[in-house]
Backbone bond lengths (Angstrom), bond angles and torsions (degrees), N, CA, C in turn:
res aa  C-N    CA-C-N  psi(-1)  N-CA   C-N-CA  omega(-1)  CA-C   N-CA-C  phi
1 M - - - 1.451 - - 1.521 108.55 -
2 S 1.316 115.49 130.97 1.462 118.69 -177.63 1.524 110.98 -81.84
3 T 1.309 114.55 155.72 1.454 119.77 179.94 1.517 109.67 -86.40
4 L 1.317 116.06 165.40 1.459 121.86 178.49 1.522 110.42 -59.75
5 N 1.325 116.98 -40.32 1.466 120.56 179.08 1.532 111.32 -61.89
6 E 1.305 117.29 -40.34 1.469 120.58 178.70 1.525 110.70 -65.62
7 E 1.335 115.88 -42.40 1.456 119.77 179.31 1.526 111.16 -64.69
8 M 1.329 117.61 -41.51 1.467 121.48 178.03 1.534 110.68 -64.31
9 A 1.305 116.82 -38.40 1.469 120.52 177.80 1.528 110.17 -64.28
10 D 1.335 116.08 -39.88 1.467 119.77 177.51 1.525 110.96 -63.14
11 V 1.329 117.17 -43.15 1.471 121.28 179.18 1.518 109.69 -63.55
12 R 1.323 117.94 -45.93 1.475 121.39 178.85 1.521 110.54 -58.29
13 S 1.308 116.57 -42.32 1.457 121.03 179.75 1.528 110.87 -63.62
14 E 1.325 116.76 -43.05 1.464 120.55 179.44 1.526 110.97 -65.34
15 V 1.334 117.48 -41.62 1.466 121.06 178.47 1.529 109.81 -64.92
16 D 1.320 117.56 -40.62 1.472 120.69 177.01 1.526 110.88 -61.64
17 D 1.334 116.84 -39.55 1.466 120.46 177.04 1.525 111.15 -62.84
18 V 1.329 116.64 -41.31 1.471 120.95 178.12 1.522 109.93 -64.54
19 R 1.317 117.63 -43.55 1.475 121.21 178.32 1.530 110.55 -58.72
20 T 1.313 116.67 -45.98 1.466 120.46 179.72 1.518 110.61 -61.24
21 Q 1.313 116.21 -45.21 1.464 120.38 -179.71 1.528 110.86 -62.66
22 L 1.332 118.20 -41.65 1.463 121.26 179.45 1.523 111.36 -65.75
23 R 1.330 117.63 -40.76 1.475 120.43 178.29 1.528 111.36 -60.97
24 E 1.329 116.99 -32.00 1.460 120.90 179.99 1.528 112.24 -82.42
25 E 1.333 117.61 -40.17 1.463 120.85 -169.90 1.529 115.25 -92.06
26 V 1.321 118.84 -32.94 1.468 120.23 -176.43 1.533 111.89 -60.67
27 P 1.325 121.01 -44.50 1.461 119.47 179.99 1.534 113.65 -59.66
28 E 1.327 117.59 -25.12 1.463 120.62 179.51 1.528 112.46 -70.06
29 C 1.338 117.61 -12.43 1.466 122.10 179.34 1.531 112.25 -78.74
30 F 1.323 117.22 -9.57 1.464 121.61 -174.83 1.522 110.61 -115.23
31 E 1.317 115.38 150.28 1.463 120.57 178.01 1.519 111.44 -93.87
32 F 1.307 117.38 13.46 1.456 123.35 175.60 1.521 107.31 -141.91
33 D 1.331 115.83 164.75 1.466 120.15 -175.70 1.526 111.03 -71.97
34 V 1.315 115.63 131.60 1.465 121.87 175.20 1.518 109.33 -128.87
35 T 1.307 113.85 159.47 1.453 121.73 175.97 1.521 107.98 -115.16
36 V 1.315 116.45 126.56 1.461 120.70 176.09 1.516 107.21 -81.65
37 G 1.336 116.02 122.52 1.458 121.06 -178.19 1.509 111.43 -92.55
38 N 1.309 115.17 -120.25 1.469 121.00 -177.77 1.520 111.79 -71.39
39 I 1.294 114.92 139.52 1.460 122.10 171.10 1.517 105.68 -125.73
40 T 1.340 115.95 116.08 1.456 120.02 -176.38 1.517 110.51 -124.06
41 Y 1.305 115.16 141.73 1.456 121.83 178.44 1.523 108.70 -100.24
42 N 1.336 117.04 132.38 1.456 122.70 177.12 1.521 108.08 -112.16
43 A 1.314 116.42 106.15 1.464 121.37 -176.44 1.526 111.80 -67.51
44 N 1.333 117.32 -29.71 1.469 120.06 -178.78 1.530 112.31 -64.55
45 S 1.330 116.48 -39.08 1.465 119.60 -179.15 1.522 111.97 -107.03
46 N 1.336 117.01 2.46 1.461 123.16 -177.76 1.532 110.05 49.87
47 S 1.347 114.39 54.98 1.457 120.04 -178.57 1.520 110.05 -136.68
48 V 1.324 114.84 163.06 1.460 122.00 177.10 1.518 107.17 -123.47
49 S 1.343 116.73 129.15 1.461 121.90 176.69 1.520 108.96 -104.03
50 V 1.333 114.74 138.95 1.465 121.35 -177.88 1.516 108.29 -128.61
51 T 1.340 117.11 129.31 1.458 119.89 172.70 1.519 108.91 -100.84
52 V 1.325 115.31 141.12 1.461 122.05 -178.14 1.521 107.92 -129.78
53 E 1.329 116.15 131.15 1.461 121.55 178.02 1.526 109.15 -124.63
54 P 1.334 116.86 144.64 1.469 119.37 175.19 1.523 109.60 -62.08
55 S 1.322 116.70 141.17 1.462 120.21 178.06 1.520 109.48 -76.26
56 S 1.316 116.96 176.80 1.461 121.15 -179.40 1.533 111.97 -65.21
57 Q 1.328 118.33 -24.42 1.460 121.61 179.47 1.533 113.06 -89.49
58 A 1.323 118.35 -6.87 1.466 121.82 -173.59 1.520 112.37 -60.80
59 R 1.324 118.35 -42.62 1.477 120.36 -179.28 1.516 111.41 -59.30
60 E 1.331 115.71 -46.18 1.471 120.18 178.66 1.525 111.44 -61.19
61 Q 1.319 116.31 -46.54 1.461 121.04 -179.02 1.524 110.93 -62.09
62 L 1.331 117.26 -45.34 1.457 120.73 179.52 1.520 111.23 -65.87
63 S 1.314 117.04 -40.31 1.462 120.87 178.63 1.521 110.87 -60.30
64 E 1.324 116.87 -44.14 1.469 120.70 177.63 1.517 111.46 -62.12
65 Q 1.338 117.03 -44.17 1.469 121.31 -178.65 1.525 111.63 -65.19
66 L 1.335 116.62 -30.84 1.463 120.69 -176.59 1.530 112.84 -97.95
67 G 1.320 117.16 12.57 1.465 120.41 174.85 1.513 115.29 83.18
68 G 1.311 118.14 27.93 1.459 121.32 173.00 1.521 115.46 93.71
69 V 1.313 119.03 7.91 1.468 120.18 178.72 1.522 110.33 -71.29
70 N 1.332 115.96 155.84 1.464 120.42 175.69 1.519 108.90 -74.45
71 V 1.322 115.91 136.84 1.470 121.51 -177.52 1.516 108.86 -124.93
72 R 1.334 116.17 131.96 1.472 121.91 171.99 1.508 108.41 -102.28
73 T 1.302 116.83 138.14 1.469 120.30 -178.37 1.521 111.15 -127.45
74 D 1.328 116.64 41.20 1.466 119.67 177.50 1.519 109.89 -73.66
75 G 1.301 115.91 147.92 1.452 119.61 174.75 1.513 113.48 93.96
76 M 1.333 112.86 -174.62 1.458 119.84 -179.18 1.514 108.83 -147.97
77 L 1.300 115.35 165.63 1.458 122.55 175.63 1.517 107.97 -108.12
78 E 1.319 116.33 150.13 1.459 119.93 174.78 1.522 108.66 -129.27
79 F 1.326 115.55 130.47 1.455 122.65 178.85 1.518 108.67 -115.70
80 E 1.329 116.41 144.35 1.457 120.65 175.27 1.520 107.99 -122.63
81 F 1.316 115.51 123.96 1.451 122.49 179.88 1.523 108.32 -109.58
82 R 1.306 116.79 122.61 1.474 120.87 176.19 1.522 108.22 -84.91
83 L 1.303 116.09 132.97 1.459 121.02 -179.09 1.516 109.68 -89.26
84 T 1.301 115.53 143.93 1.470 121.05 176.75 1.507 108.43 -124.07
85 E 1.295 115.80 155.80 1.461 120.00 178.36 1.516 109.30 -90.01
86 S 1.301 114.75 141.22 1.462 119.09 174.06 1.523 107.60 -123.55
87 S 1.293 115.09 147.77 1.467 118.15 179.49 1.511 109.60 -76.73
88 R 1.292 116.00 136.12 1.466 121.78 178.80 1.512 108.68 -99.30
89 E 1.306 115.24 140.76 1.462 118.98 179.38 1.504 110.78 -95.11
């Protein structure tokens, strides 16, 4: 039987793996450069929230894609991913 400390270490490791995966995969969802900000785990809802902000080059990239229009990139987006359990073999 594992101890509480071992179980908490396993959870921390799994959350760290999810954070790493989100830092790698979320920017691929955009056609311009973004910076992944805070990634927080909410144990009550078993979810991970990710904030995404346009990078310093995003305005230029978006302007080029849209034919030279002026682009404002104030603010950030926040995504919440609910975690599900999968059976391990």
